[in-house]
C-alpha positions as CSV (number, residue, x, y, z in Angstrom):
1,M,228.2,57.3,227.2
2,S,231.1,56.1,229.2
3,S,230.7,53.6,232.0
4,R,233.9,54.6,233.8
5,P,233.5,55.2,237.5
6,P,233.9,58.8,238.6
7,L,237.3,60.2,239.5
8,R,238.1,59.9,243.2
9,A,239.8,63.0,244.6
10,A,242.0,63.6,247.6
11,V,241.5,67.0,249.3
12,F,244.5,68.5,251.1
13,G,243.2,70.9,253.7
14,A,239.7,71.1,255.1
15,G,239.5,74.9,255.5
16,L,237.7,77.3,253.2
17,M,239.6,76.3,250.1
18,G,239.4,72.6,250.9
19,R,235.6,72.9,251.2
20,W,235.5,74.8,247.8
21,H,237.7,72.2,246.2
22,A,235.6,69.3,247.5
23,D,232.5,71.0,246.2
24,A,234.1,71.6,242.8
25,V,235.0,67.9,242.6
26,T,231.4,66.8,243.2
27,R,230.0,69.5,240.8
28,G,232.4,68.1,238.2
29,G,231.1,64.6,238.6
30,G,233.9,63.3,240.8
31,V,233.8,62.0,244.3
32,V,235.8,63.0,247.4
33,S,237.6,59.9,248.6
34,I,240.0,61.2,251.3
35,V,240.6,64.4,253.2
36,Y,243.7,65.5,255.1
37,D,244.1,68.5,257.4
38,P,246.6,68.9,260.3
39,D,243.5,69.4,262.5
40,A,242.1,65.9,262.4
41,G,238.7,67.0,263.6
42,R,238.3,69.4,260.7
43,A,239.4,66.6,258.3
44,R,236.8,64.3,259.8
45,T,234.1,67.0,259.6
46,L,234.7,67.6,255.9
47,A,235.0,63.9,255.0
48,A,231.7,63.3,256.7
49,R,229.9,65.6,254.2
50,Y,230.8,63.2,251.3
51,P,229.6,59.6,251.3
52,G,232.4,57.1,251.3
53,A,235.1,59.7,252.1
54,T,237.6,59.1,254.9
55,A,239.8,61.4,256.9
56,A,243.5,60.8,256.5
57,A,245.6,60.6,259.6
58,T,248.8,61.6,257.7
59,V,249.7,63.3,254.4
60,D,251.2,60.0,253.3
61,D,247.8,58.5,253.5
62,L,246.7,60.7,250.6
63,F,249.3,59.0,248.4
64,R,248.8,55.4,249.3
65,P,247.8,53.2,246.4
66,G,244.1,53.2,245.8
67,A,243.3,56.2,248.0
68,A,242.5,58.6,245.1
69,D,242.9,59.1,241.4
70,V,243.7,62.8,241.6
């Protein structure tokens, strides 16, 4: 059994597809680490559903080093 930590995923968009993608990440054993949506409130709402996840203020935040693996 591997002792690697789970993959941390960035989710771009917090609408229907973003919610589905976030759910798929967790069902696959990963964790949602950061969420971006042009509607900052919607990004915060989705991020709040996943322990440790943050809402990104900008798209660039998704790509900052250490924000996510995928």
